[in-house]
C-alpha positions in Angstrom: 29.5 34.0 39.9 28.4 31.6 37.1 30.0 33.9 34.3 33.2 34.0 36.3 33.2 30.2 36.7 32.5 29.6 33.1 35.3 32.1 32.0 37.7 30.2 34.2 36.7 27.0 32.7 37.2 28.3 29.3 40.6 29.8 29.9 41.6 26.5 31.5 40.5 24.7 28.3 42.3 27.1 26.1 45.4 26.5 28.0 45.0 22.8 27.7 44.3 22.8 24.0 47.9 24.8 23.8 49.5 22.0 25.8 48.1 19.6 23.5 49.3 21.1 20.5 52.6 21.4 22.0 52.5 17.6 22.8 51.5 17.0 19.1 54.3 19.2 17.7 57.1 17.6 19.9 58.5 21.1 20.3 58.9 20.9 24.0 58.4 18.2 26.7 54.5 18.1 27.7 52.6 15.8 29.8 48.9 15.6 30.1 46.8 13.8 32.6 44.1 11.0 31.8 41.3 13.7 32.8 43.0 16.2 30.5 42.7 14.0 27.4 39.1 13.5 28.2 38.3 17.3 28.2 40.2 17.6 24.9 38.2 14.6 23.5 35.0 16.1 24.7 35.8 19.6 23.4 36.4 18.2 19.8 33.3 15.8 20.2 31.1 18.6 21.3 32.1 20.8 18.0 31.4 17.9 15.7 35.1 17.6 14.9 35.2 13.7 15.2 38.3 12.9 13.5 40.3 15.2 15.9 38.3 13.7 18.8 39.3 10.2 17.5 43.0 11.2 17.2 42.9 12.6 20.9 41.7 9.5 22.2 44.3 7.5 20.2 47.1 9.8 21.6 45.7 9.5 25.2 45.9 5.7 24.8 49.5 5.9 23.9 50.1 7.2 27.5 47.3 5.3 29.2 47.0 2.1 27.1 44.6 0.4 29.6 42.4 3.6 30.5 38.9 2.2 30.3 37.7 5.9 30.0 39.8 6.5 27.0 38.9 3.2 25.4 35.0 3.8 25.8 35.7 7.3 24.2 37.5 5.9 21.3 34.4 3.2 20.7 32.0 5.8 21.0 33.6 8.0 18.4 34.2 5.1 15.9 30.4 4.2 16.2 29.7 8.1 15.5 32.0 7.7 12.6 30.0 4.5 11.2 33.3 2.4 11.8 31.4 -0.5 13.7 33.9 -3.2 13.5 36.8 -1.1 14.4 34.7 -0.2 17.2 33.7 -3.5 18.3 37.5 -4.6 18.2 38.3 -1.7 20.7 35.4 -3.0 22.9 36.8 -6.3 23.0 40.2 -4.9 24.4 41.3 -7.0 27.3 40.9 -4.0 29.9 37.2 -3.6 28.8 36.4 -7.2 28.8 37.3 -7.7 32.5 35.9 -4.4 33.6 32.3 -5.2 33.9 31.6 -1.4 32.6 27.9 -1.3 31.6 28.8 1.3 29.0 30.9 -1.5 27.2 27.4 -3.4 26.6 25.6 -0.5 25.5 28.3 0.6 22.9 28.6 -3.1 21.8 24.6 -3.2 21.5 24.9 0.2 19.3 27.6 -1.2 17.1 26.0 -4.6 16.6 22.5 -2.9 15.9 24.4 -0.8 13.3 25.8 -4.0 11.6 22.0 -5.4 11.5 23.0 -8.2 14.0 19.8 -7.9 16.0 20.0 -11.4 17.7 23.6 -11.0 18.9 22.6 -7.6 20.5 19.8 -9.2 22.1 21.8 -11.9 23.4 24.4 -9.7 24.8 21.8 -7.5 26.7 20.3 -10.7 28.2 23.7 -11.8 29.2 24.6 -8.3 30.8 21.0 -8.5 32.6 22.1 -11.2 34.6 25.6 -9.7 35.5 24.5 -6.2 36.8 22.0 -5.3 39.6 20.3 -2.3 40.6 20.2 0.9 38.4 22.4 -0.8 35.9 20.1 -3.7 35.5 17.1 -1.3 35.2 19.1 0.8 32.6 20.0 -2.5 30.7 16.3 -3.3 30.6 15.3 -0.1 29.2 17.9 -0.5 26.6 16.7 -4.0 25.8 13.1 -2.7 25.6 14.3 -0.1 23.1 15.7 -2.8 21.1 12.7 -4.9 21.0 10.8 -1.8 20.0 13.0 -0.8 16.9 12.4 -4.4 15.8 8.6 -4.5 16.6 8.7 -7.4 19.2 5.9 -5.3 21.2 5.2 -8.1 23.7 8.8 -8.5 24.6 9.0 -4.6 25.3 6.0 -5.1 27.9 8.0 -8.1 29.4 11.1 -5.7 29.8 9.0 -3.0 31.6 7.4 -5.5 33.8 10.9 -6.7 34.7 11.7 -3.2 35.4 8.7 -2.5 37.7 9.5 -6.0 39.7 13.0 -4.3 40.4 11.7 -0.8 41.1 7.6 -0.6 41.3 7.8 3.0 41.7 10.1 3.6 38.7 8.0 6.4 36.7 9.7 5.9 33.2 8.5 2.4 33.2 4.9 3.2 34.7 4.5 5.8 32.0 5.7 3.4 29.2 3.8 0.3 30.4 0.7 2.2 30.4 1.1 2.9 26.6 2.3 -0.6 25.8 -0.6 -2.2 27.8 -3.0 -0.4 25.4 -0.8 -1.1 22.5 -0.5 -5.0 23.0 -4.0 -5.5 24.8 -2.5 -7.0 27.8 -4.8 -5.6 30.1 -5.3 -8.5 32.5 -1.6 -8.8 33.3 -1.3 -5.1 33.7 -4.3 -5.2 36.2 -2.3 -7.7 38.3 1.0 -6.0 38.1 -0.6 -2.7 39.3 -2.4 -4.1 41.8 0.6 -5.9 43.4 2.4 -2.3 43.1 -0.7 -0.7 45.0 -0.6 -3.3 47.7 2.8 -2.3 48.6 2.6 1.6 47.5 -1.2 2.4 48.1 -0.2 6.3 47.2 1.3 5.6 43.9 -1.0 7.8 41.8 0.7 6.5 38.6 -0.2 2.8 39.5 -3.7 3.9 40.2 -4.0 5.5 36.8 -2.4 2.7 35.0 -4.9 0.3 36.7 -7.8 2.6 35.4 -6.5 2.5 31.9 -6.1 -1.4 32.1 -9.9 -1.7 33.3 -10.9 0.9 30.7 -9.3 -1.1 27.7 -11.4 -4.2 29.1 -14.5 -1.8 28.9 -14.7 -2.1 32.7 -15.7 1.6 32.9 -17.0 1.8 36.5 -13.9 0.0 37.6 -11.7 2.4 35.8 -13.6 5.5 37.0 -12.7 4.0 40.7 -9.2 3.6 39.8 -9.0 7.3 38.3 -10.9 8.7 41.3 -8.0 7.3 43.7 -5.2 8.8 41.3 -6.9 12.3 41.6 -7.4 12.1 45.6 -3.7 11.3 45.7 -2.6 14.2 43.1 -5.4 16.5 42.6 -3.6 18.1 39.6 -3.1 14.8 37.8 -4.4 16.3 34.3 -4.3 13.0 32.4 -6.5 11.2 34.9 -9.1 14.0 34.5 -8.9 13.6 30.8 -9.6 9.5 31.0 -12.1 9.8 33.7 -14.1 12.2 31.4 -13.9 9.6 28.6 -15.0 6.6 30.9 -17.9 8.8 32.2 -18.9 9.4 28.4 -18.7 5.5 27.7 -21.4 5.1 30.4 -23.4 7.9 29.2 -23.0 10.1 32.5 -22.5 13.2 30.4 -22.6 15.5 33.2 -19.8 14.0 35.3 -17.9 13.8 32.1 -18.2 17.4 31.6 -16.8 18.4 35.0 -14.0 15.9 34.8 -13.1 17.2 31.0 -13.6 20.9 32.2 -11.2 20.5 35.3 -8.7 19.1 32.7 -8.6 22.2 30.8 -7.9 24.0 34.1 -4.7 22.0 34.6 -3.3 22.1 30.9 -3.2 23.6 27.8 -6.5 24.1 25.8 -7.0 21.0 23.3 -9.2 20.8 20.2 -10.4 17.2 21.2 -11.2 18.0 24.7 -13.6 21.0 23.9 -15.3 18.8 21.0 -15.8 16.2 23.6 -17.4 18.6 26.2 -19.4 19.8 23.1 -20.6 16.1 22.6 -21.7 15.8 26.1 -23.7 18.9 25.9 -25.1 17.6 22.7 -26.3 14.5 24.2 -27.9 16.5 27.0 -29.6 18.6 24.5 -28.2 21.8 25.5 -27.4 22.7 22.1 -26.2 26.3 23.0 -23.5 25.2 25.1 -22.5 22.3 22.7 -22.3 25.1 20.1 -20.2 27.0 22.3 -17.5 24.4 22.7 -17.6 23.1 19.1 -16.7 26.9 18.4 -13.8 26.7 20.9 -12.5 23.5 19.3 -12.9 25.2 15.9 -10.6 28.0 16.9 -7.9 25.9 17.9 -8.2 23.9 14.7 -10.0 26.1 12.0 -9.4 23.5 9.4 -11.4 20.6 11.1 -14.6 20.4 8.9 -16.3 17.9 11.1 -16.6 20.6 13.9 -18.4 23.0 11.5 -20.9 20.0 10.8 -21.2 19.8 14.4 -22.1 23.2 15.2 -24.7 22.8 12.1 -26.3 20.0 13.7 -26.9 21.6 16.9 -28.9 24.6 14.9 -30.7 21.3 13.0 -31.9 20.0 16.2 -33.4 23.2 17.2 -35.0 23.5 13.7 -33.0 26.5 13.2 -32.5 25.7 9.4 -31.3 29.2 8.3 -28.5 29.4 11.1 -27.4 25.9 10.2 -26.8 26.8 6.6 -23.6 28.9 7.2 -21.6 26.3 9.1 -22.8 23.6 6.7 -21.6 25.4 3.7 -18.4 26.0 5.5 -18.0 22.5 6.2 -18.8 21.4 2.7 -16.3 24.1 1.2 -13.4 22.4 3.3 -14.5 18.7 2.5 -16.5 19.2 -1.0 -16.8 15.2 -1.5 -18.9 14.8 1.7 -22.2 13.2 0.9 -23.2 13.6 4.4 -23.0 17.7 4.2 -24.8 17.6 0.9 -27.8 15.4 2.4 -27.9 18.0 5.5 -27.9 21.0 3.2 -30.5 19.4 1.3 -32.6 18.6 4.4 -32.4 22.3 5.6 -33.6 23.5 2.2 -36.6 21.3 2.3 -37.4 22.3 5.7 -37.4 25.8 4.7 -39.6 25.1 1.5 -36.9 25.7 -1.0 -37.6 22.4 -2.6 -35.5 23.0 -6.0 -32.3 23.6 -4.0 -33.2 20.5 -2.0 -33.6 18.5 -5.0 -30.1 20.0 -6.3 -28.2 18.6 -3.2 -30.1 15.4 -3.3 -29.3 14.7 -6.7 -25.7 15.2 -6.2 -25.6 12.6 -3.5 -27.3 10.0 -5.6 -25.0 10.9 -8.5 -21.9 10.4 -6.5 -23.3 7.7 -4.2 -25.8 5.7 -6.3 -26.0 2.9 -3.7 -26.9 5.3 -0.9 -30.4 4.4 -0.1 -30.9 7.4 2.2 -30.0 9.7 -0.7 -32.4 8.2 -3.1 -35.2 8.3 -0.5 -34.6 12.2 0.2 -34.6 12.8 -3.5 -37.9 10.9 -4.2 -39.7 12.1 -1.1 -38.7 15.8 -2.2 -39.9 15.4 -5.8 -43.1 13.9 -4.2 -43.4 16.8 -2.2 -42.8 19.2 -4.9 -45.5 17.5 -7.2 -42.7 16.7 -9.8 -44.4 13.0 -10.0 -43.1 12.1 -13.5 -39.5 12.7 -12.4 -40.1 10.7 -9.1 -41.3 7.9 -11.1 -38.4 7.8 -13.2 -36.0 8.3 -10.2 -38.0 5.5 -8.3 -37.0 3.0 -11.2 -33.4 4.3 -11.3 -33.0 3.8 -7.6 -34.5 0.4 -7.6 -31.8 -0.5 -10.0 -29.0 1.2 -8.2 -30.0 0.0 -4.8 -30.8 -3.5 -5.2 -34.6 -3.2 -5.0 -34.9 -2.0 -1.5 -38.3 -1.9 0.2 -38.1 1.7 1.1 -38.0 2.4 -2.7 -41.0 0.4 -3.4 -43.1 2.1 -0.8 -42.2 5.4 -2.5 -42.7 4.0 -5.8 -46.3 3.2 -4.6 -46.9 6.4 -3.0 -45.9 8.4 -6.3 -48.0 5.9 -8.5 -51.0 6.6 -6.1 -50.5 10.5 -6.5 -50.1 10.0 -10.2 -53.7 8.0 -10.5 -52.3 4.8 -11.3 -53.7 2.6 -8.3 -53.4 -0.6 -9.9 -49.5 -0.3 -10.5 -49.4 1.3 -7.0 -51.1 -1.6 -5.3 -48.5 -4.1 -7.0 -45.5 -2.0 -5.7 -47.1 -1.6 -2.2 -47.6 -5.3 -2.0 -43.9 -6.1 -2.9 -42.8 -3.5 -0.3 -44.7 -5.1 2.3 -43.4 -8.6 1.6 -39.8 -7.3 1.7 -40.2 -5.3 4.7 -43.6 -5.2 6.7 -41.9 -2.7 9.2 -41.6 -0.1 6.5 -45.4 0.4 6.1 -45.6 2.9 9.1 -43.5 5.3 6.8 -45.5 4.8 3.7 -48.8 5.7 6.0 -46.8 8.8 7.4 -46.2 9.9 4.0 -49.9 10.1 2.9 -52.1 9.4 6.0 -55.4 9.9 3.6 -54.2 6.6 1.7 -56.0 4.6 4.6 -59.3 5.9 3.2 -58.5 3.8 -0.1 -60.7 0.8 0.1 -58.4 -1.1 -2.1 -55.4 -0.2 0.1 -57.2 -1.3 3.3 -58.3 -4.6 1.5 -54.7 -5.2 0.7 -53.5 -4.7 4.2 -56.3 -7.0 5.4 -55.3 -9.8 3.1 -51.2 -9.5 3.8 -52.4 -9.6 7.7 -54.4 -12.5 7.1 -51.6 -14.3 5.1 -49.1 -13.6 7.7 -51.2 -15.2 10.4 -51.6 -18.4 8.4 -47.9 -18.3 7.8 -47.2 -18.0 11.7 -49.6 -21.0 12.6 -47.9 -23.5 9.9 
């Protein structure tokens, strides 16, 4: 039936085009209705034959000079052909001027914006909004919001959408858009008021509940956001975006089990996404369920195998399990993909150190301090590794370089002191230890953990007692 109807329309159009050609040639009398001219114009327009479409519109206007339909077609075509001043001349035709046709305002706006007359276009739409009512007024408000968006007047976009919702609280397009613009402009308090008012009249409006949740979430009121999302889901149990946001809100309050349930439900309702699997993996990671964390990180990496951070996160799950050997492969993959990452170099160094492969560890730590000389943790790892490996002379040299590079951090003084004690230079070691304690007394614990036997050294014990006594005197003053 559809094919028959389509064939019939094509035959009618072919016949109509023949009659039009006869009309143009003047070989025999012919007369076309206004509607026929419209069909001919549309045919040429759809086939991107704008000059012929414009010619058809002008010919039609010879027969129907006050046709609003043909005048609008002509103006639209002139805009498509970048003839904006000519289009405005047509749109100022007396027949259109007095018609109160919404398309006149929309086409005028398009022409004015193309001529970079933004303020005039906005004034025109503001005038039109007061002329029209109902659906036409809403259409103009959307048109105005688009203009504001193009010219980066983002708060006014929000204002337009608010006016749409005042006219039609259940307008889905406005509800979807205002959710985005609330987040973009940060007007969360206003959004809460708007959507509370809508919910008061329409308690089963799931989009209003969802938007209320996002506004609360924007203010970090996560418990209230969760309540709103749960209402949205109760109304529409297949509301996948609500499950996504609900999962994020649960993560914010560290309720990782509920977050996992929400995000897994979201995956049931929509296509798999890298970011969702990664978020689920993060939740399991926080719950110390490293096998499940790995499983979800790997699913995320299957979707986006170019994301080096996922391979690093997989490696971290092995590191937390002290499975150093298994951590190596994903770390090396991450490093191949992002060779400038000092974090990955550090992690590989720590793995090699834990496996007793100190020379390999020194290699990676050396890269870190060479590429990022101000990175204190890199120096700490390198010096600690050299100390453990018995390379004391090298450790001393690196301590001096590190002190200069990091601005004399206390942690480096502690390490320098430990190296000097191990090198049989107690006097210098005590001097460095005293400096370290003055800079950061809290760092002493790490120094003792590095070599607990040091507390058997009478000079160290005496220094610690002296420093403690001095601290008490300072406190009394």
